[in-house]
PyMOL Python script that loads the backbone (N, CA, C, O; Angstrom):
from pymol import cmd

cmd.read_pdbstr("""\
ATOM      1  N   UNK A   1      -9.698 -17.766   3.150  1.00  0.00           N
ATOM      2  CA  UNK A   1      -9.478 -16.610   3.999  1.00  0.00           C
ATOM      3  C   UNK A   1      -9.082 -15.402   3.143  1.00  0.00           C
ATOM      4  O   UNK A   1      -8.303 -15.533   2.199  1.00  0.00           O
ATOM      5  N   UNK A   2      -9.605 -14.267   3.469  1.00  0.00           N
ATOM      6  CA  UNK A   2      -9.287 -13.035   2.750  1.00  0.00           C
ATOM      7  C   UNK A   2      -7.968 -12.489   3.284  1.00  0.00           C
ATOM      8  O   UNK A   2      -7.798 -12.369   4.497  1.00  0.00           O
ATOM      9  N   UNK A   3      -7.021 -12.153   2.384  1.00  0.00           N
ATOM     10  CA  UNK A   3      -5.749 -11.581   2.849  1.00  0.00           C
ATOM     11  C   UNK A   3      -6.013 -10.320   3.679  1.00  0.00           C
ATOM     12  O   UNK A   3      -6.875  -9.513   3.330  1.00  0.00           O
ATOM     13  N   UNK A   4      -5.264 -10.154   4.784  1.00  0.00           N
ATOM     14  CA  UNK A   4      -5.560  -9.073   5.719  1.00  0.00           C
ATOM     15  C   UNK A   4      -5.049  -7.682   5.333  1.00  0.00           C
ATOM     16  O   UNK A   4      -5.371  -6.707   6.012  1.00  0.00           O
ATOM     17  N   UNK A   5      -4.258  -7.567   4.258  1.00  0.00           N
ATOM     18  CA  UNK A   5      -3.725  -6.263   3.864  1.00  0.00           C
ATOM     19  C   UNK A   5      -4.146  -5.916   2.444  1.00  0.00           C
ATOM     20  O   UNK A   5      -4.011  -6.727   1.527  1.00  0.00           O
ATOM     21  N   UNK A   6      -4.659  -4.696   2.274  1.00  0.00           N
ATOM     22  CA  UNK A   6      -4.998  -4.171   0.950  1.00  0.00           C
ATOM     23  C   UNK A   6      -3.921  -3.178   0.541  1.00  0.00           C
ATOM     24  O   UNK A   6      -3.378  -2.455   1.377  1.00  0.00           O
ATOM     25  N   UNK A   7      -3.617  -3.149  -0.751  1.00  0.00           N
ATOM     26  CA  UNK A   7      -2.604  -2.257  -1.304  1.00  0.00           C
ATOM     27  C   UNK A   7      -3.289  -1.303  -2.274  1.00  0.00           C
ATOM     28  O   UNK A   7      -4.008  -1.728  -3.179  1.00  0.00           O
ATOM     29  N   UNK A   8      -3.054   0.001  -2.072  1.00  0.00           N
ATOM     30  CA  UNK A   8      -3.653   1.033  -2.910  1.00  0.00           C
ATOM     31  C   UNK A   8      -2.590   1.980  -3.444  1.00  0.00           C
ATOM     32  O   UNK A   8      -1.617   2.286  -2.754  1.00  0.00           O
ATOM     33  N   UNK A   9      -2.780   2.440  -4.671  1.00  0.00           N
ATOM     34  CA  UNK A   9      -1.996   3.528  -5.248  1.00  0.00           C
ATOM     35  C   UNK A   9      -2.791   4.799  -5.029  1.00  0.00           C
ATOM     36  O   UNK A   9      -4.003   4.820  -5.246  1.00  0.00           O
ATOM     37  N   UNK A  10      -2.113   5.869  -4.597  1.00  0.00           N
ATOM     38  CA  UNK A  10      -2.781   7.155  -4.441  1.00  0.00           C
ATOM     39  C   UNK A  10      -2.758   7.843  -5.803  1.00  0.00           C
ATOM     40  O   UNK A  10      -1.691   8.201  -6.303  1.00  0.00           O
ATOM     41  N   UNK A  11      -3.934   8.029  -6.405  1.00  0.00           N
ATOM     42  CA  UNK A  11      -4.042   8.642  -7.726  1.00  0.00           C
ATOM     43  C   UNK A  11      -3.712  10.125  -7.686  1.00  0.00           C
ATOM     44  O   UNK A  11      -3.637  10.722  -6.612  1.00  0.00           O
ATOM     45  N   UNK A  12      -3.515  10.713  -8.849  1.00  0.00           N
ATOM     46  CA  UNK A  12      -3.178  12.137  -8.940  1.00  0.00           C
ATOM     47  C   UNK A  12      -4.289  13.019  -8.374  1.00  0.00           C
ATOM     48  O   UNK A  12      -4.039  14.157  -7.976  1.00  0.00           O
ATOM     49  N   UNK A  13      -5.510  12.497  -8.339  1.00  0.00           N
ATOM     50  CA  UNK A  13      -6.644  13.242  -7.777  1.00  0.00           C
ATOM     51  C   UNK A  13      -6.862  12.951  -6.289  1.00  0.00           C
ATOM     52  O   UNK A  13      -7.819  13.437  -5.687  1.00  0.00           O
ATOM     53  N   UNK A  14      -5.958  12.148  -5.704  1.00  0.00           N
ATOM     54  CA  UNK A  14      -6.066  11.806  -4.287  1.00  0.00           C
ATOM     55  C   UNK A  14      -6.895  10.570  -3.998  1.00  0.00           C
ATOM     56  O   UNK A  14      -6.927  10.094  -2.863  1.00  0.00           O
ATOM     57  N   UNK A  15      -7.567  10.046  -5.014  1.00  0.00           N
ATOM     58  CA  UNK A  15      -8.378   8.845  -4.836  1.00  0.00           C
ATOM     59  C   UNK A  15      -7.467   7.616  -4.730  1.00  0.00           C
ATOM     60  O   UNK A  15      -6.395   7.572  -5.334  1.00  0.00           O
ATOM     61  N   UNK A  16      -7.906   6.631  -3.964  1.00  0.00           N
ATOM     62  CA  UNK A  16      -7.156   5.388  -3.825  1.00  0.00           C
ATOM     63  C   UNK A  16      -7.592   4.398  -4.898  1.00  0.00           C
ATOM     64  O   UNK A  16      -8.783   4.185  -5.124  1.00  0.00           O
ATOM     65  N   UNK A  17      -6.598   3.795  -5.557  1.00  0.00           N
ATOM     66  CA  UNK A  17      -6.847   2.800  -6.595  1.00  0.00           C
ATOM     67  C   UNK A  17      -6.319   1.463  -6.065  1.00  0.00           C
ATOM     68  O   UNK A  17      -5.122   1.316  -5.823  1.00  0.00           O
ATOM     69  N   UNK A  18      -7.206   0.509  -5.891  1.00  0.00           N
ATOM     70  CA  UNK A  18      -6.816  -0.791  -5.333  1.00  0.00           C
ATOM     71  C   UNK A  18      -5.892  -1.525  -6.301  1.00  0.00           C
ATOM     72  O   UNK A  18      -6.193  -1.659  -7.487  1.00  0.00           O
ATOM     73  N   UNK A  19      -4.753  -2.002  -5.769  1.00  0.00           N
ATOM     74  CA  UNK A  19      -3.762  -2.688  -6.590  1.00  0.00           C
ATOM     75  C   UNK A  19      -3.552  -4.138  -6.198  1.00  0.00           C
ATOM     76  O   UNK A  19      -2.847  -4.872  -6.891  1.00  0.00           O
ATOM     77  N   UNK A  20      -4.158  -4.562  -5.090  1.00  0.00           N
ATOM     78  CA  UNK A  20      -4.021  -5.956  -4.708  1.00  0.00           C
ATOM     79  C   UNK A  20      -4.113  -6.155  -3.218  1.00  0.00           C
ATOM     80  O   UNK A  20      -4.488  -5.257  -2.464  1.00  0.00           O
ATOM     81  N   UNK A  21      -3.756  -7.370  -2.810  1.00  0.00           N
ATOM     82  CA  UNK A  21      -3.784  -7.749  -1.400  1.00  0.00           C
ATOM     83  C   UNK A  21      -2.497  -8.487  -1.061  1.00  0.00           C
ATOM     84  O   UNK A  21      -1.743  -8.888  -1.948  1.00  0.00           O
ATOM     85  N   UNK A  22      -2.258  -8.660   0.226  1.00  0.00           N
ATOM     86  CA  UNK A  22      -1.083  -9.402   0.686  1.00  0.00           C
ATOM     87  C   UNK A  22      -1.405 -10.083   2.006  1.00  0.00           C
ATOM     88  O   UNK A  22      -2.239  -9.615   2.781  1.00  0.00           O
ATOM     89  N   UNK A  23      -0.728 -11.193   2.244  1.00  0.00           N
ATOM     90  CA  UNK A  23      -0.922 -11.957   3.474  1.00  0.00           C
ATOM     91  C   UNK A  23      -0.211 -11.317   4.663  1.00  0.00           C
ATOM     92  O   UNK A  23      -0.670 -11.443   5.798  1.00  0.00           O
ATOM     93  N   UNK A  24       0.910 -10.629   4.413  1.00  0.00           N
ATOM     94  CA  UNK A  24       1.678 -10.015   5.493  1.00  0.00           C
ATOM     95  C   UNK A  24       2.094  -8.600   5.089  1.00  0.00           C
ATOM     96  O   UNK A  24       2.053  -8.235   3.914  1.00  0.00           O
ATOM     97  N   UNK A  25       2.489  -7.824   6.079  1.00  0.00           N
ATOM     98  CA  UNK A  25       2.964  -6.467   5.821  1.00  0.00           C
ATOM     99  C   UNK A  25       4.248  -6.488   4.998  1.00  0.00           C
ATOM    100  O   UNK A  25       4.431  -5.649   4.116  1.00  0.00           O
ATOM    101  N   UNK A  26       5.134  -7.435   5.275  1.00  0.00           N
ATOM    102  CA  UNK A  26       6.377  -7.541   4.513  1.00  0.00           C
ATOM    103  C   UNK A  26       6.114  -7.850   3.041  1.00  0.00           C
ATOM    104  O   UNK A  26       6.756  -7.277   2.160  1.00  0.00           O
ATOM    105  N   UNK A  27       5.178  -8.745   2.775  1.00  0.00           N
ATOM    106  CA  UNK A  27       4.825  -9.071   1.386  1.00  0.00           C
ATOM    107  C   UNK A  27       4.208  -7.846   0.711  1.00  0.00           C
ATOM    108  O   UNK A  27       4.485  -7.584  -0.459  1.00  0.00           O
ATOM    109  N   UNK A  28       3.381  -7.099   1.427  1.00  0.00           N
ATOM    110  CA  UNK A  28       2.775  -5.887   0.870  1.00  0.00           C
ATOM    111  C   UNK A  28       3.851  -4.880   0.480  1.00  0.00           C
ATOM    112  O   UNK A  28       3.772  -4.271  -0.587  1.00  0.00           O
ATOM    113  N   UNK A  29       4.848  -4.700   1.331  1.00  0.00           N
ATOM    114  CA  UNK A  29       5.943  -3.767   1.020  1.00  0.00           C
ATOM    115  C   UNK A  29       6.735  -4.225  -0.198  1.00  0.00           C
ATOM    116  O   UNK A  29       7.128  -3.403  -1.025  1.00  0.00           O
ATOM    117  N   UNK A  30       6.971  -5.523  -0.318  1.00  0.00           N
ATOM    118  CA  UNK A  30       7.671  -6.048  -1.497  1.00  0.00           C
ATOM    119  C   UNK A  30       6.854  -5.826  -2.766  1.00  0.00           C
ATOM    120  O   UNK A  30       7.408  -5.463  -3.803  1.00  0.00           O
ATOM    121  N   UNK A  31       5.555  -6.039  -2.693  1.00  0.00           N
ATOM    122  CA  UNK A  31       4.697  -5.827  -3.862  1.00  0.00           C
ATOM    123  C   UNK A  31       4.707  -4.364  -4.291  1.00  0.00           C
ATOM    124  O   UNK A  31       4.674  -4.061  -5.483  1.00  0.00           O
ATOM    125  N   UNK A  32       4.752  -3.461  -3.320  1.00  0.00           N
ATOM    126  CA  UNK A  32       4.804  -2.038  -3.656  1.00  0.00           C
ATOM    127  C   UNK A  32       6.107  -1.717  -4.371  1.00  0.00           C
ATOM    128  O   UNK A  32       6.104  -0.934  -5.322  1.00  0.00           O
ATOM    129  N   UNK A  33       7.222  -2.300  -3.939  1.00  0.00           N
ATOM    130  CA  UNK A  33       8.497  -2.072  -4.630  1.00  0.00           C
ATOM    131  C   UNK A  33       8.393  -2.484  -6.095  1.00  0.00           C
ATOM    132  O   UNK A  33       8.889  -1.784  -6.978  1.00  0.00           O
ATOM    133  N   UNK A  34       7.753  -3.611  -6.349  1.00  0.00           N
ATOM    134  CA  UNK A  34       7.566  -4.083  -7.724  1.00  0.00           C
ATOM    135  C   UNK A  34       6.635  -3.139  -8.489  1.00  0.00           C
ATOM    136  O   UNK A  34       6.921  -2.770  -9.628  1.00  0.00           O
ATOM    137  N   UNK A  35       5.529  -2.752  -7.865  1.00  0.00           N
ATOM    138  CA  UNK A  35       4.572  -1.853  -8.515  1.00  0.00           C
ATOM    139  C   UNK A  35       5.203  -0.499  -8.848  1.00  0.00           C
ATOM    140  O   UNK A  35       4.906   0.082  -9.892  1.00  0.00           O
ATOM    141  N   UNK A  36       6.070   0.006  -7.969  1.00  0.00           N
ATOM    142  CA  UNK A  36       6.695   1.312  -8.186  1.00  0.00           C
ATOM    143  C   UNK A  36       7.567   1.344  -9.442  1.00  0.00           C
ATOM    144  O   UNK A  36       7.784   2.408 -10.023  1.00  0.00           O
ATOM    145  N   UNK A  37       8.061   0.187  -9.854  1.00  0.00           N
ATOM    146  CA  UNK A  37       8.886   0.131 -11.058  1.00  0.00           C
ATOM    147  C   UNK A  37       8.081   0.515 -12.302  1.00  0.00           C
ATOM    148  O   UNK A  37       8.617   1.117 -13.233  1.00  0.00           O
ATOM    149  N   UNK A  38       6.800   0.167 -12.312  1.00  0.00           N
ATOM    150  CA  UNK A  38       5.967   0.486 -13.474  1.00  0.00           C
ATOM    151  C   UNK A  38       4.967   1.610 -13.205  1.00  0.00           C
ATOM    152  O   UNK A  38       4.527   2.288 -14.134  1.00  0.00           O
ATOM    153  N   UNK A  39       4.611   1.809 -11.939  1.00  0.00           N
ATOM    154  CA  UNK A  39       3.652   2.851 -11.558  1.00  0.00           C
ATOM    155  C   UNK A  39       4.183   3.620 -10.346  1.00  0.00           C
ATOM    156  O   UNK A  39       3.743   3.392  -9.220  1.00  0.00           O
ATOM    157  N   UNK A  40       5.134   4.536 -10.583  1.00  0.00           N
ATOM    158  CA  UNK A  40       5.668   5.290  -9.450  1.00  0.00           C
ATOM    159  C   UNK A  40       4.589   6.139  -8.790  1.00  0.00           C
ATOM    160  O   UNK A  40       3.638   6.572  -9.440  1.00  0.00           O
ATOM    161  N   UNK A  41       4.749   6.368  -7.512  1.00  0.00           N
ATOM    162  CA  UNK A  41       3.797   7.192  -6.774  1.00  0.00           C
ATOM    163  C   UNK A  41       3.748   6.787  -5.330  1.00  0.00           C
ATOM    164  O   UNK A  41       4.569   5.995  -4.868  1.00  0.00           O
ATOM    165  N   UNK A  42       2.786   7.330  -4.611  1.00  0.00           N
ATOM    166  CA  UNK A  42       2.574   7.005  -3.212  1.00  0.00           C
ATOM    167  C   UNK A  42       1.598   5.838  -3.118  1.00  0.00           C
ATOM    168  O   UNK A  42       0.644   5.743  -3.890  1.00  0.00           O
ATOM    169  N   UNK A  43       1.853   4.958  -2.161  1.00  0.00           N
ATOM    170  CA  UNK A  43       1.018   3.787  -1.951  1.00  0.00           C
ATOM    171  C   UNK A  43       0.554   3.730  -0.502  1.00  0.00           C
ATOM    172  O   UNK A  43       1.200   4.278   0.391  1.00  0.00           O
ATOM    173  N   UNK A  44      -0.570   3.063  -0.280  1.00  0.00           N
ATOM    174  CA  UNK A  44      -1.107   2.863   1.063  1.00  0.00           C
ATOM    175  C   UNK A  44      -1.309   1.364   1.275  1.00  0.00           C
ATOM    176  O   UNK A  44      -1.862   0.665   0.425  1.00  0.00           O
ATOM    177  N   UNK A  45      -0.845   0.892   2.430  1.00  0.00           N
ATOM    178  CA  UNK A  45      -1.125  -0.471   2.867  1.00  0.00           C
ATOM    179  C   UNK A  45      -2.139  -0.344   4.000  1.00  0.00           C
ATOM    180  O   UNK A  45      -1.880   0.343   4.988  1.00  0.00           O
ATOM    181  N   UNK A  46      -3.276  -0.992   3.864  1.00  0.00           N
ATOM    182  CA  UNK A  46      -4.360  -0.885   4.837  1.00  0.00           C
ATOM    183  C   UNK A  46      -4.606  -2.245   5.478  1.00  0.00           C
ATOM    184  O   UNK A  46      -4.792  -3.238   4.775  1.00  0.00           O
ATOM    185  N   UNK A  47      -4.610  -2.297   6.803  1.00  0.00           N
ATOM    186  CA  UNK A  47      -4.898  -3.524   7.527  1.00  0.00           C
ATOM    187  C   UNK A  47      -6.397  -3.640   7.757  1.00  0.00           C
ATOM    188  O   UNK A  47      -7.004  -2.776   8.389  1.00  0.00           O
ATOM    189  N   UNK A  48      -6.986  -4.700   7.248  1.00  0.00           N
ATOM    190  CA  UNK A  48      -8.409  -4.939   7.454  1.00  0.00           C
ATOM    191  C   UNK A  48      -8.705  -5.302   8.904  1.00  0.00           C
ATOM    192  O   UNK A  48      -9.813  -5.072   9.389  1.00  0.00           O
ATOM    193  N   UNK A  49      -7.725  -5.864   9.594  1.00  0.00           N
ATOM    194  CA  UNK A  49      -7.943  -6.326  10.964  1.00  0.00           C
ATOM    195  C   UNK A  49      -7.894  -5.180  11.977  1.00  0.00           C
ATOM    196  O   UNK A  49      -8.665  -5.167  12.937  1.00  0.00           O
ATOM    197  N   UNK A  50      -6.985  -4.213  11.765  1.00  0.00           N
ATOM    198  CA  UNK A  50      -6.795  -3.156  12.765  1.00  0.00           C
ATOM    199  C   UNK A  50      -7.214  -1.773  12.276  1.00  0.00           C
ATOM    200  O   UNK A  50      -7.278  -0.836  13.072  1.00  0.00           O
ATOM    201  N   UNK A  51      -7.499  -1.630  10.993  1.00  0.00           N
ATOM    202  CA  UNK A  51      -7.798  -0.348  10.345  1.00  0.00           C
ATOM    203  C   UNK A  51      -6.590   0.584  10.330  1.00  0.00           C
ATOM    204  O   UNK A  51      -6.724   1.760   9.994  1.00  0.00           O
ATOM    205  N   UNK A  52      -5.432   0.079  10.685  1.00  0.00           N
ATOM    206  CA  UNK A  52      -4.187   0.847  10.643  1.00  0.00           C
ATOM    207  C   UNK A  52      -3.716   0.926   9.196  1.00  0.00           C
ATOM    208  O   UNK A  52      -3.928  -0.006   8.420  1.00  0.00           O
ATOM    209  N   UNK A  53      -3.078   2.031   8.833  1.00  0.00           N
ATOM    210  CA  UNK A  53      -2.536   2.128   7.483  1.00  0.00           C
ATOM    211  C   UNK A  53      -1.108   2.654   7.508  1.00  0.00           C
ATOM    212  O   UNK A  53      -0.697   3.353   8.434  1.00  0.00           O
ATOM    213  N   UNK A  54      -0.367   2.300   6.470  1.00  0.00           N
ATOM    214  CA  UNK A  54       1.003   2.740   6.275  1.00  0.00           C
ATOM    215  C   UNK A  54       1.065   3.384   4.901  1.00  0.00           C
ATOM    216  O   UNK A  54       0.592   2.814   3.918  1.00  0.00           O
ATOM    217  N   UNK A  55       1.654   4.580   4.834  1.00  0.00           N
ATOM    218  CA  UNK A  55       1.834   5.256   3.550  1.00  0.00           C
ATOM    219  C   UNK A  55       3.289   5.076   3.136  1.00  0.00           C
ATOM    220  O   UNK A  55       4.206   5.411   3.885  1.00  0.00           O
ATOM    221  N   UNK A  56       3.487   4.542   1.930  1.00  0.00           N
ATOM    222  CA  UNK A  56       4.822   4.399   1.366  1.00  0.00           C
ATOM    223  C   UNK A  56       4.938   5.454   0.271  1.00  0.00           C
ATOM    224  O   UNK A  56       4.292   5.361  -0.773  1.00  0.00           O
ATOM    225  N   UNK A  57       5.775   6.461   0.530  1.00  0.00           N
ATOM    226  CA  UNK A  57       5.924   7.581  -0.402  1.00  0.00           C
ATOM    227  C   UNK A  57       6.785   7.170  -1.599  1.00  0.00           C
ATOM    228  O   UNK A  57       7.549   6.206  -1.533  1.00  0.00           O
ATOM    229  N   UNK A  58       6.646   7.912  -2.677  1.00  0.00           N
ATOM    230  CA  UNK A  58       7.389   7.626  -3.905  1.00  0.00           C
ATOM    231  C   UNK A  58       8.897   7.646  -3.674  1.00  0.00           C
ATOM    232  O   UNK A  58       9.639   6.962  -4.379  1.00  0.00           O
ATOM    233  N   UNK A  59       9.361   8.431  -2.684  1.00  0.00           N
ATOM    234  CA  UNK A  59      10.794   8.505  -2.397  1.00  0.00           C
ATOM    235  C   UNK A  59      11.259   7.368  -1.495  1.00  0.00           C
ATOM    236  O   UNK A  59      12.437   7.309  -1.141  1.00  0.00           O
ATOM    237  N   UNK A  60      10.355   6.462  -1.117  1.00  0.00           N
ATOM    238  CA  UNK A  60      10.709   5.312  -0.295  1.00  0.00           C
ATOM    239  C   UNK A  60      10.472   5.502   1.184  1.00  0.00           C
ATOM    240  O   UNK A  60      10.554   4.540   1.948  1.00  0.00           O
ATOM    241  N   UNK A  61      10.177   6.724   1.610  1.00  0.00           N
ATOM    242  CA  UNK A  61       9.915   6.954   3.027  1.00  0.00           C
ATOM    243  C   UNK A  61       8.565   6.331   3.412  1.00  0.00           C
ATOM    244  O   UNK A  61       7.679   6.150   2.577  1.00  0.00           O
ATOM    245  N   UNK A  62       8.445   6.016   4.691  1.00  0.00           N
ATOM    246  CA  UNK A  62       7.247   5.345   5.196  1.00  0.00           C
ATOM    247  C   UNK A  62       6.666   6.162   6.337  1.00  0.00           C
ATOM    248  O   UNK A  62       7.394   6.655   7.197  1.00  0.00           O
ATOM    249  N   UNK A  63       5.341   6.301   6.334  1.00  0.00           N
ATOM    250  CA  UNK A  63       4.646   7.043   7.382  1.00  0.00           C
ATOM    251  C   UNK A  63       3.488   6.185   7.884  1.00  0.00           C
ATOM    252  O   UNK A  63       2.655   5.738   7.096  1.00  0.00           O
ATOM    253  N   UNK A  64       3.437   5.956   9.190  1.00  0.00           N
ATOM    254  CA  UNK A  64       2.369   5.170   9.796  1.00  0.00           C
ATOM    255  C   UNK A  64       1.212   6.075  10.171  1.00  0.00           C
ATOM    256  O   UNK A  64       1.399   7.249  10.492  1.00  0.00           O
ATOM    257  N   UNK A  65       0.024   5.518  10.126  1.00  0.00           N
ATOM    258  CA  UNK A  65      -1.170   6.269  10.502  1.00  0.00           C
ATOM    259  C   UNK A  65      -2.212   5.369  11.097  1.00  0.00           C
ATOM    260  O   UNK A  65      -2.024   4.157  11.200  1.00  0.00           O
ATOM    261  N   UNK A  66      -3.318   5.972  11.490  1.00  0.00           N
ATOM    262  CA  UNK A  66      -4.422   5.184  12.031  1.00  0.00           C
ATOM    263  C   UNK A  66      -5.652   5.370  11.194  1.00  0.00           C
ATOM    264  O   UNK A  66      -6.694   4.786  11.490  1.00  0.00           O
TER     265      UNK A  66
END
""", "prot")
cmd.dss("prot")
cmd.show_as("cartoon", "prot")
cmd.util.cbc("prot")
cmd.orient("prot")
């Protein structure tokens, strides 16, 4: 089974750079915390099932979108 969440780093040019996948939203958020230690920036968690996305900003704030 393909994990239902994709994790992307928002590049300086605005392009999304795929950083991995996660089985749950909570696991995706934990992976972003780890990634931010070495690659600070804004991240996007994208649900393959619902097309919903969550933006995790470099300051830790979270913004939901569709």
